[in-house]
MDAnalysis code that builds the backbone (N, CA, C; Angstrom):
import MDAnalysis as mda
import numpy as np

u = mda.Universe.empty(582, n_residues=194, atom_resindex=np.repeat(np.arange(194), 3), trajectory=True)
u.add_TopologyAttr("name", ["N", "CA", "C"] * 194)
u.add_TopologyAttr("resid", np.arange(1, 195))
u.add_TopologyAttr("resname", ["MET", "ARG", "PRO", "ILE", "ARG", "SER", "ILE", "ALA", "THR", "ALA", "LEU", "LEU", "ILE", "ALA", "SER", "LEU", "ALA", "VAL", "THR", "GLY", "CYS", "GLY", "ARG", "SER", "GLN", "PRO", "ASP", "GLU", "THR", "ALA", "PRO", "PRO", "ALA", "ASP", "GLN", "PRO", "PRO", "ALA", "VAL", "THR", "ALA", "ALA", "PRO", "ALA", "PRO", "ALA", "PRO", "THR", "ALA", "PRO", "ALA", "PRO", "THR", "GLY", "GLY", "PRO", "THR", "ASN", "HIS", "GLN", "PRO", "VAL", "VAL", "LEU", "VAL", "ASP", "GLY", "ARG", "HIS", "THR", "VAL", "TYR", "LEU", "LYS", "THR", "VAL", "ASP", "PRO", "ASN", "ARG", "ARG", "THR", "ILE", "ARG", "PHE", "ASP", "LEU", "ILE", "GLN", "PHE", "TYR", "GLY", "GLY", "GLU", "GLU", "ALA", "LEU", "ARG", "GLU", "ALA", "ALA", "LYS", "ASP", "HIS", "PRO", "GLU", "ALA", "SER", "PRO", "GLU", "GLN", "VAL", "ARG", "GLN", "TRP", "VAL", "PRO", "ASN", "ASP", "PHE", "TYR", "ILE", "ARG", "ASN", "VAL", "ASN", "PRO", "LYS", "LEU", "ARG", "THR", "LEU", "PRO", "VAL", "PRO", "ALA", "ASP", "THR", "ALA", "ILE", "THR", "VAL", "ILE", "THR", "LEU", "ALA", "TRP", "ASP", "GLU", "GLY", "PRO", "ALA", "ASP", "SER", "GLN", "ARG", "ILE", "VAL", "PRO", "VAL", "SER", "LEU", "ALA", "LYS", "LEU", "ALA", "ALA", "TYR", "MET", "PRO", "ALA", "GLY", "GLU", "ARG", "PRO", "PHE", "SER", "ILE", "THR", "VAL", "ARG", "HIS", "GLY", "GLN", "VAL", "VAL", "LYS", "LEU", "ALA", "GLU", "MET", "PHE", "VAL", "PRO"])
u.atoms.positions = np.array([
    [29.284, 35.081, -6.913],
    [30.438, 34.942, -7.777],
    [31.717, 35.106, -6.978],
    [31.707, 35.927, -5.942],
    [32.898, 36.209, -5.165],
    [33.471, 34.946, -4.508],
    [32.632, 34.040, -3.918],
    [33.189, 32.819, -3.320],
    [33.886, 31.939, -4.363],
    [33.404, 31.936, -5.582],
    [34.028, 31.108, -6.616],
    [35.418, 31.640, -6.940],
    [35.567, 32.974, -7.014],
    [36.897, 33.562, -7.273],
    [37.856, 33.236, -6.136],
    [37.357, 33.327, -4.905],
    [38.220, 33.032, -3.753],
    [38.693, 31.582, -3.802],
    [37.806, 30.682, -4.142],
    [38.169, 29.265, -4.221],
    [39.163, 29.044, -5.359],
    [38.910, 29.670, -6.514],
    [39.813, 29.517, -7.660],
    [41.193, 30.064, -7.325],
    [41.266, 31.217, -6.648],
    [42.553, 31.806, -6.269],
    [43.286, 30.896, -5.297],
    [42.561, 30.353, -4.318],
    [43.185, 29.454, -3.342],
    [43.720, 28.198, -4.023],
    [42.992, 27.666, -4.976],
    [43.461, 26.485, -5.704],
    [44.698, 26.798, -6.513],
    [44.721, 27.962, -7.139],
    [45.884, 28.367, -7.945],
    [47.116, 28.503, -7.075],
    [46.979, 29.164, -5.929],
    [48.122, 29.345, -5.028],
    [48.604, 27.995, -4.516],
    [47.666, 27.119, -4.166],
    [48.046, 25.800, -3.657],
    [48.766, 25.002, -4.732],
    [48.292, 25.075, -5.980],
    [48.949, 24.301, -7.041],
    [50.330, 24.849, -7.347],
    [50.497, 26.179, -7.272],
    [51.827, 26.763, -7.483],
    [52.784, 26.371, -6.365],
    [52.279, 26.324, -5.154],
    [53.131, 25.951, -4.017],
    [53.579, 24.498, -4.146],
    [52.654, 23.620, -4.534],
    [53.002, 22.214, -4.687],
    [54.004, 22.052, -5.821],
    [53.805, 22.762, -6.919],
    [54.712, 22.671, -8.060],
    [56.090, 23.166, -7.670],
    [56.165, 24.257, -6.930],
    [57.449, 24.820, -6.520],
    [58.171, 23.922, -5.540],
    [57.463, 23.240, -4.667],
    [58.096, 22.380, -3.668],
    [58.641, 21.108, -4.287],
    [58.129, 20.710, -5.392],
    [58.531, 19.450, -5.976],
    [59.837, 19.534, -6.758],
    [60.396, 20.694, -6.978],
    [61.644, 20.826, -7.757],
    [62.843, 20.570, -6.863],
    [63.721, 19.748, -7.361],
    [64.949, 19.510, -6.597],
    [66.132, 20.219, -7.237],
    [66.037, 20.562, -8.512],
    [67.095, 21.274, -9.182],
    [66.519, 22.504, -9.852],
    [67.318, 23.481, -10.096],
    [66.811, 24.666, -10.756],
    [66.280, 24.311, -12.132],
    [65.191, 24.948, -12.487],
    [64.573, 24.720, -13.787],
    [65.089, 25.753, -14.755],
    [65.630, 25.256, -15.867],
    [66.205, 26.181, -16.831],
    [65.129, 26.971, -17.564],
    [63.894, 26.482, -17.558],
    [62.838, 27.206, -18.242],
    [62.146, 28.205, -17.335],
    [62.493, 28.219, -16.055],
    [61.868, 29.147, -15.118],
    [62.339, 30.548, -15.425],
    [61.479, 31.537, -15.237],
    [61.896, 32.916, -15.488],
    [62.918, 33.356, -14.456],
    [63.721, 34.324, -14.785],
    [64.714, 34.832, -13.816],
    [64.009, 35.314, -12.550],
    [64.737, 35.370, -11.482],
    [64.171, 35.721, -10.182],
    [63.594, 37.119, -10.159],
    [64.096, 38.016, -11.036],
    [63.579, 39.376, -11.016],
    [62.278, 39.525, -11.810],
    [61.785, 38.429, -12.444],
    [60.521, 38.473, -13.164],
    [59.485, 37.623, -12.431],
    [58.243, 38.081, -12.428],
    [57.214, 37.282, -11.747],
    [56.924, 36.008, -12.526],
    [56.536, 34.947, -11.821],
    [56.236, 33.687, -12.518],
    [54.982, 33.845, -13.388],
    [54.946, 33.064, -14.464],
    [53.763, 33.080, -15.333],
    [52.603, 32.426, -14.584],
    [51.449, 33.007, -14.699],
    [50.272, 32.509, -14.003],
    [49.268, 32.028, -15.046],
    [48.778, 30.796, -14.847],
    [47.732, 30.296, -15.728],
    [46.411, 30.356, -14.976],
    [45.361, 30.532, -15.697],
    [44.041, 30.636, -15.078],
    [43.607, 29.277, -14.554],
    [42.970, 29.291, -13.404],
    [42.421, 28.053, -12.840],
    [41.197, 27.650, -13.644],
    [40.934, 26.347, -13.754],
    [39.756, 25.927, -14.501],
    [38.479, 26.471, -13.852],
    [37.548, 26.828, -14.690],
    [36.265, 27.350, -14.201],
    [35.485, 26.231, -13.523],
    [34.781, 26.557, -12.467],
    [33.991, 25.513, -11.812],
    [32.888, 25.021, -12.738],
    [32.532, 23.766, -12.548],
    [31.482, 23.169, -13.380],
    [30.155, 23.860, -13.084],
    [29.373, 24.100, -14.140],
    [28.081, 24.755, -13.897],
    [27.156, 23.827, -13.118],
    [26.329, 24.431, -12.298],
    [25.372, 23.636, -11.536],
    [24.093, 23.505, -12.331],
    [23.408, 22.386, -12.119],
    [22.161, 22.147, -12.839],
    [21.079, 23.068, -12.291],
    [20.221, 23.583, -13.163],
    [19.145, 24.442, -12.668],
    [18.144, 23.627, -11.864],
    [17.468, 24.307, -10.985],
    [16.452, 23.646, -10.167],
    [15.309, 23.184, -11.056],
    [14.720, 22.011, -10.762],
    [13.610, 21.541, -11.577],
    [12.440, 22.516, -11.512],
    [11.718, 22.599, -12.607],
    [10.573, 23.493, -12.664],
    [9.310, 22.693, -12.901],
    [8.197, 23.337, -12.763],
    [6.924, 22.694, -13.039],
    [6.257, 22.106, -11.811],
    [6.974, 21.972, -10.716],
    [6.394, 21.399, -9.508],
    [5.946, 22.488, -8.562],
    [5.422, 22.098, -7.411],
    [5.001, 23.095, -6.446],
    [6.193, 23.883, -5.940],
    [6.013, 25.165, -5.751],
    [7.113, 26.007, -5.304],
    [7.015, 26.357, -3.828],
    [5.928, 26.016, -3.190],
    [5.773, 26.391, -1.790],
    [6.353, 25.344, -0.839],
    [6.859, 24.248, -1.323],
    [7.531, 23.199, -0.543],
    [6.664, 22.656, 0.582],
    [5.353, 22.570, 0.377],
    [4.492, 21.960, 1.363],
    [4.597, 20.447, 1.239],
    [4.510, 19.725, 2.354],
    [4.607, 18.274, 2.268],
    [3.435, 17.693, 1.474],
    [3.714, 16.619, 0.773],
    [2.685, 15.953, -0.019],
    [1.770, 15.187, 0.927],
    [0.473, 15.464, 0.851],
    [-0.496, 14.772, 1.709],
    [-0.698, 13.352, 1.199],
    [-0.791, 13.213, -0.126],
    [-1.011, 11.916, -0.752],
    [-0.510, 12.002, -2.185],
    [0.242, 11.005, -2.621],
    [0.788, 11.014, -3.971],
    [-0.329, 10.885, -5.003],
    [-0.040, 11.343, -6.208],
    [-1.015, 11.232, -7.288],
    [-1.372, 9.775, -7.522],
    [-2.636, 9.526, -7.814],
    [-3.106, 8.172, -8.077],
    [-4.417, 7.909, -7.367],
    [-4.814, 6.650, -7.396],
    [-6.082, 6.243, -6.785],
    [-5.816, 5.600, -5.429],
    [-6.642, 5.947, -4.442],
    [-6.477, 5.452, -3.076],
    [-7.842, 5.103, -2.491],
    [-7.836, 4.182, -1.520],
    [-9.061, 3.809, -0.831],
    [-9.038, 4.449, 0.553],
    [-10.178, 5.049, 0.930],
    [-10.237, 5.801, 2.182],
    [-11.579, 5.591, 2.870],
    [-11.607, 5.914, 4.161],
    [-12.854, 6.112, 4.894],
    [-13.006, 7.623, 5.037],
    [-14.119, 8.168, 4.584],
    [-14.371, 9.596, 4.771],
    [-14.701, 9.849, 6.237],
    [-14.113, 10.875, 6.802],
    [-14.401, 11.247, 8.189],
    [-15.242, 12.513, 8.243],
    [-14.871, 13.518, 7.470],
    [-15.688, 14.735, 7.395],
    [-15.658, 15.263, 5.964],
    [-16.745, 15.929, 5.607],
    [-16.857, 16.600, 4.314],
    [-17.257, 18.035, 4.617],
    [-16.463, 18.987, 4.167],
    [-16.747, 20.396, 4.415],
    [-17.044, 21.081, 3.085],
    [-18.334, 21.236, 2.735],
    [-18.659, 21.846, 1.445],
    [-18.310, 23.333, 1.372],
    [-18.247, 24.027, 2.512],
    [-17.898, 25.451, 2.506],
    [-16.430, 25.675, 2.158],
    [-15.568, 24.867, 2.746],
    [-14.132, 24.968, 2.432],
    [-13.740, 24.091, 1.251],
    [-14.678, 23.255, 0.808],
    [-14.462, 22.312, -0.288],
    [-13.270, 21.383, 0.028],
    [-13.366, 20.730, 1.193],
    [-12.342, 19.772, 1.602],
    [-12.991, 18.502, 2.113],
    [-12.200, 17.423, 2.091],
    [-12.585, 16.184, 2.760],
    [-11.459, 15.808, 3.709],
    [-11.847, 15.201, 4.803],
    [-10.879, 14.655, 5.769],
    [-11.114, 13.159, 5.766],
    [-10.036, 12.378, 5.677],
    [-10.196, 10.939, 5.476],
    [-9.092, 10.145, 6.144],
    [-9.372, 8.850, 6.286],
    [-8.442, 7.869, 6.835],
    [-8.056, 6.945, 5.685],
    [-6.792, 6.886, 5.354],
    [-6.292, 6.041, 4.265],
    [-6.316, 4.572, 4.703],
    [-6.877, 3.703, 3.861],
    [-6.967, 2.275, 4.185],
    [-6.440, 1.470, 3.007],
    [-6.286, 0.160, 3.220],
    [-5.912, -0.769, 2.147],
    [-7.079, -1.728, 1.947],
    [-7.517, -1.862, 0.694],
    [-8.683, -2.680, 0.359],
    [-8.223, -3.791, -0.583],
    [-8.538, -5.046, -0.235],
    [-8.141, -6.201, -1.047],
    [-9.360, -7.057, -1.365],
    [-9.339, -7.674, -2.528],
    [-10.431, -8.558, -2.919],
    [-9.914, -9.895, -3.410],
    [-10.782, -10.926, -3.379],
    [-10.457, -12.243, -3.926],
    [-9.298, -12.922, -3.220],
    [-8.444, -13.561, -4.013],
    [-7.291, -14.287, -3.470],
    [-6.318, -13.356, -2.752],
    [-6.202, -12.141, -3.264],
    [-5.321, -11.168, -2.616],
    [-5.814, -10.870, -1.199],
    [-7.117, -10.821, -1.005],
    [-7.690, -10.593, 0.326],
    [-7.275, -11.709, 1.285],
    [-7.330, -12.961, 0.819],
    [-6.922, -14.088, 1.664],
    [-5.432, -14.019, 2.004],
    [-4.602, -13.692, 1.014],
    [-3.149, -13.590, 1.262],
    [-2.840, -12.504, 2.293],
    [-3.453, -11.329, 2.133],
    [-3.176, -10.216, 3.047],
    [-3.703, -10.510, 4.451],
    [-4.864, -11.137, 4.562],
    [-5.401, -11.508, 5.878],
    [-4.476, -12.524, 6.555],
    [-3.934, -13.467, 5.780],
    [-3.009, -14.457, 6.334],
    [-1.730, -13.786, 6.831],
    [-1.271, -12.738, 6.143],
    [-0.080, -12.001, 6.601],
    [-0.349, -11.335, 7.944],
    [-1.544, -10.791, 8.098],
    [-1.876, -10.094, 9.343],
    [-2.180, -11.041, 10.500],
    [-2.520, -12.298, 10.180],
    [-2.865, -13.290, 11.200],
    [-2.100, -14.589, 10.924],
    [-0.766, -14.588, 11.062],
    [0.031, -15.768, 10.713],
    [-0.261, -16.982, 11.588],
    [-0.817, -16.758, 12.762],
    [-1.111, -17.874, 13.672],
    [-2.413, -18.580, 13.305],
    [-3.202, -17.992, 12.420],
    [-4.527, -18.531, 12.097],
    [-4.447, -19.638, 11.055],
    [-5.358, -20.590, 11.174],
    [-5.477, -21.652, 10.173],
    [-6.154, -21.076, 8.935],
    [-6.088, -21.754, 7.783],
    [-6.781, -21.259, 6.581],
    [-8.275, -21.014, 6.802],
    [-8.912, -21.871, 7.611],
    [-10.336, -21.677, 7.896],
    [-10.574, -20.401, 8.703],
    [-9.681, -20.135, 9.651],
    [-9.805, -18.924, 10.454],
    [-9.543, -17.673, 9.600],
    [-8.593, -17.774, 8.677],
    [-8.301, -16.637, 7.791],
    [-9.529, -16.300, 6.968],
    [-10.249, -17.317, 6.508],
    [-11.462, -17.067, 5.722],
    [-12.508, -16.277, 6.508],
    [-12.496, -16.434, 7.840],
    [-13.420, -15.654, 8.664],
    [-13.065, -14.168, 8.641],
    [-11.789, -13.869, 8.422],
    [-11.347, -12.475, 8.338],
    [-11.662, -11.873, 6.968],
    [-12.113, -12.698, 6.031],
    [-12.383, -12.250, 4.666],
    [-13.848, -12.534, 4.320],
    [-14.782, -11.872, 4.984],
    [-16.188, -12.101, 4.659],
    [-16.510, -11.480, 3.295],
    [-17.330, -12.132, 2.551],
    [-17.769, -11.605, 1.253],
    [-16.618, -11.308, 0.297],
    [-15.503, -12.016, 0.475],
    [-14.398, -11.961, -0.480],
    [-13.650, -10.617, -0.520],
    [-13.641, -9.869, 0.584],
    [-12.825, -8.657, 0.647],
    [-12.210, -8.527, 2.032],
    [-11.088, -7.783, 2.101],
    [-10.376, -7.587, 3.357],
    [-9.874, -6.152, 3.395],
    [-10.075, -5.485, 4.518],
    [-9.633, -4.104, 4.684],
    [-8.606, -4.055, 5.803],
    [-7.483, -3.428, 5.504],
    [-6.437, -3.217, 6.514],
    [-6.397, -1.716, 6.810],
    [-6.454, -1.387, 8.090],
    [-6.390, 0.017, 8.501],
    [-5.482, 0.094, 9.718],
    [-4.202, 0.268, 9.473],
    [-3.227, 0.220, 10.555],
    [-2.702, 1.598, 10.968],
    [-3.071, 2.634, 10.222],
    [-2.568, 3.963, 10.525],
    [-3.751, 4.892, 10.811],
    [-3.858, 5.436, 12.021],
    [-5.000, 6.289, 12.356],
    [-4.878, 7.727, 11.850],
    [-3.789, 8.054, 11.178],
    [-3.568, 9.431, 10.711],
    [-4.687, 9.881, 9.772],
    [-5.224, 11.071, 10.026],
    [-6.244, 11.650, 9.158],
    [-5.583, 12.690, 8.256],
    [-6.027, 12.724, 7.017],
    [-5.490, 13.659, 6.028],
    [-6.630, 14.522, 5.494],
    [-6.292, 15.712, 5.015],
    [-7.276, 16.621, 4.439],
    [-6.796, 17.064, 3.073],
    [-7.703, 17.026, 2.096],
    [-7.389, 17.478, 0.745],
    [-8.529, 18.336, 0.205],
    [-8.186, 19.281, -0.676],
    [-9.231, 20.087, -1.316],
    [-9.955, 19.299, -2.398],
    [-11.206, 19.675, -2.623],
    [-12.050, 19.047, -3.642],
    [-12.538, 20.158, -4.576],
    [-11.936, 20.319, -5.757],
    [-12.376, 21.371, -6.677],
    [-13.843, 21.205, -7.073],
    [-14.443, 22.292, -7.553],
    [-15.867, 22.299, -7.909],
    [-16.202, 21.318, -9.023],
    [-15.251, 21.020, -9.904],
    [-15.535, 20.120, -11.031],
    [-15.220, 18.651, -10.733],
    [-14.953, 18.311, -9.484],
    [-14.657, 16.925, -9.102],
    [-15.893, 16.046, -9.278],
    [-15.709, 14.904, -9.928],
    [-16.800, 13.936, -10.095],
    [-16.968, 13.165, -8.786],
    [-18.181, 13.225, -8.205],
    [-18.484, 12.553, -6.935],
    [-19.681, 11.639, -7.163],
    [-19.533, 10.350, -6.793],
    [-20.642, 9.405, -6.937],
    [-20.825, 8.599, -5.662],
    [-22.073, 8.199, -5.420],
    [-22.399, 7.321, -4.300],
    [-23.267, 6.189, -4.824],
    [-23.394, 5.143, -4.030],
    [-24.248, 4.000, -4.368],
    [-25.527, 4.173, -3.570],
    [-26.642, 4.286, -4.265],
    [-27.906, 4.618, -3.590],
    [-28.332, 3.574, -2.570],
    [-28.085, 2.302, -2.824],
    [-28.494, 1.259, -1.889],
    [-27.807, 1.445, -0.530],
    [-26.569, 1.857, -0.560],
    [-25.826, 2.051, 0.684],
    [-26.413, 3.175, 1.525],
    [-27.067, 4.135, 0.889],
    [-27.611, 5.283, 1.618],
    [-29.121, 5.151, 1.822],
    [-29.669, 3.958, 1.586],
    [-31.095, 3.681, 1.807],
    [-32.002, 4.623, 1.014],
    [-31.625, 4.885, -0.215],
    [-32.465, 5.709, -1.079],
    [-33.010, 4.837, -2.199],
    [-34.250, 5.028, -2.538],
    [-34.839, 4.272, -3.630],
    [-35.365, 2.939, -3.157],
    [-35.879, 2.131, -4.089],
    [-36.398, 0.804, -3.749],
    [-35.325, -0.073, -3.115],
    [-35.745, -0.942, -2.216],
    [-34.805, -1.774, -1.458],
    [-33.973, -2.684, -2.337],
    [-34.480, -3.076, -3.499],
    [-33.725, -4.012, -4.340],
    [-32.933, -3.307, -5.447],
    [-32.929, -1.980, -5.451],
    [-32.200, -1.287, -6.513],
    [-30.857, -0.783, -5.999],
    [-29.927, -0.752, -6.903],
    [-28.620, -0.204, -6.588],
    [-28.183, 0.601, -7.790],
    [-27.951, 1.860, -7.571],
    [-27.511, 2.722, -8.649],
    [-26.338, 3.556, -8.174],
    [-25.468, 3.857, -9.111],
    [-24.388, 4.787, -8.837],
    [-24.852, 6.133, -9.368],
    [-24.946, 7.101, -8.469],
    [-25.477, 8.403, -8.859],
    [-24.485, 9.517, -8.524],
    [-24.410, 10.522, -9.379],
    [-23.556, 11.671, -9.070],
    [-24.206, 12.546, -8.004],
    [-23.402, 13.097, -7.136],
    [-23.889, 14.005, -6.095],
    [-22.923, 15.178, -5.976],
    [-23.411, 16.241, -5.364],
    [-22.549, 17.389, -5.086],
    [-21.806, 17.144, -3.776],
    [-20.826, 17.970, -3.515],
    [-20.095, 17.848, -2.256],
    [-21.027, 18.162, -1.082],
    [-21.948, 19.104, -1.264],
    [-22.913, 19.433, -0.210],
    [-23.832, 18.248, 0.079],
    [-24.275, 17.547, -0.968],
    [-25.134, 16.370, -0.782],
    [-24.351, 15.267, -0.065],
    [-23.094, 15.080, -0.456],
    [-22.264, 14.086, 0.221],
    [-22.104, 14.444, 1.695],
    [-21.943, 15.715, 1.995],
    [-21.806, 16.158, 3.388],
    [-23.068, 15.839, 4.183],
    [-24.235, 15.878, 3.528],
    [-25.494, 15.569, 4.210],
    [-25.562, 14.104, 4.615],
    [-24.816, 13.232, 3.930],
    [-24.792, 11.802, 4.264],
    [-23.890, 11.496, 5.454],
    [-23.055, 12.434, 5.840],
    [-22.064, 12.167, 6.865],
    [-22.721, 12.057, 8.230],
    [-22.185, 11.265, 9.174],
    [-20.962, 10.500, 9.009],
    [-21.181, 9.259, 8.156],
    [-20.178, 8.938, 7.366],
    [-20.283, 7.828, 6.420],
    [-20.026, 6.485, 7.070],
    [-19.498, 6.483, 8.277],
    [-19.206, 5.214, 8.939],
    [-18.060, 4.496, 8.260],
    [-18.188, 3.207, 8.121],
    [-17.113, 2.396, 7.550],
    [-17.388, 2.050, 6.092],
    [-17.808, 3.012, 5.323],
    [-18.019, 2.799, 3.888],
    [-16.767, 3.255, 3.149],
    [-16.132, 2.364, 2.399],
    [-14.925, 2.779, 1.680],
    [-15.254, 3.622, 0.446],
    [-14.402, 4.588, 0.202],
    [-14.484, 5.430, -0.985],
    [-13.159, 5.346, -1.724],
    [-13.236, 5.450, -3.008],
    [-12.051, 5.542, -3.848],
    [-11.872, 7.010, -4.203],
    [-10.657, 7.546, -3.951],
    [-10.377, 8.911, -4.356],
    [-9.222, 8.900, -5.341],
    [-9.304, 9.759, -6.324],
    [-8.211, 9.940, -7.275],
    [-7.608, 11.304, -7.001],
    [-6.300, 11.320, -6.738],
    [-5.593, 12.544, -6.387],
    [-4.694, 12.950, -7.545],
    [-4.746, 14.230, -7.876],
    [-3.850, 14.779, -8.891],
    [-3.400, 16.158, -8.421],
    [-2.092, 16.350, -8.321],
    [-1.493, 17.624, -7.910],
    [-2.061, 18.128, -6.585],
    [-2.210, 17.221, -5.630],
    [-2.633, 17.605, -4.292],
    [-4.106, 17.918, -4.146],
    [-4.940, 17.506, -5.125],
    [-6.381, 17.741, -5.059],
    [-7.128, 16.461, -5.406],
    [-8.333, 16.324, -4.880],
    [-9.172, 15.174, -5.212],
    [-9.905, 15.501, -6.507],
    [-9.639, 14.718, -7.562],
    [-10.289, 14.976, -8.851],
    [-11.426, 13.992, -9.127],
    [-11.511, 12.935, -8.320],
    [-12.612, 11.981, -8.438],
    [-12.813, 11.336, -7.076],
    [-14.091, 11.171, -6.702],
    [-14.424, 10.579, -5.415],
    [-15.621, 9.668, -5.642],
    [-15.473, 8.375, -5.338],
    [-16.543, 7.416, -5.616],
    [-16.682, 6.429, -4.474],
    [-17.914, 6.251, -4.043],
    [-18.177, 5.223, -3.035],
    [-17.925, 3.857, -3.682],
    [-17.319, 2.935, -2.934],
    [-17.033, 1.601, -3.438],
    [-18.111, 0.633, -2.975],
    [-18.449, -0.303, -3.830],
    [-19.432, -1.325, -3.462],
    [-18.769, -2.364, -2.569],
    [-19.371, -2.605, -1.420],
    [-18.906, -3.647, -0.514],
    [-20.082, -4.565, -0.258],
    [-19.967, -5.864, -0.641],
    [-21.092, -6.794, -0.474],
    [-21.443, -7.005, 0.992],
])
């Protein structure tokens, strides 16, 4: 509060000085010289807006914004309940062809199609690895065919624990979809890649 008073006092003195300097003739309404001048209060400073609430208070950098993301899993630590992953971009269909053409502008349309086998394209231009916690109630699923479990012609999406997922590691180049909410993985699912 003290700095605000100092600023208000300085503004008042400055405004009185400017007002006094601007007179060229004596003011008949001015008080006699033996009386002190009337002082008006300086306007109160505008109130400042309160800090937003409801967000994290520890000011840690955001590892990944809330939403769904495609990643390559690098490590799964069931003891610490964390995953370490590489963020990638996954495209399918016509979008896959457009994105591959952007990355290979010198290529002919036929050559671009070679970059899009089975109608999907993955871009991985940033090697940065990120780590996020995985709460105990996180839904985790894998595709059994990808892990060579069950009959060769069957494909099922099955729920697994984080410990079971860790037993599958290293996952290699299998993409996973993760859903992040408030800095935690709330859903983790292996993606089907033909």
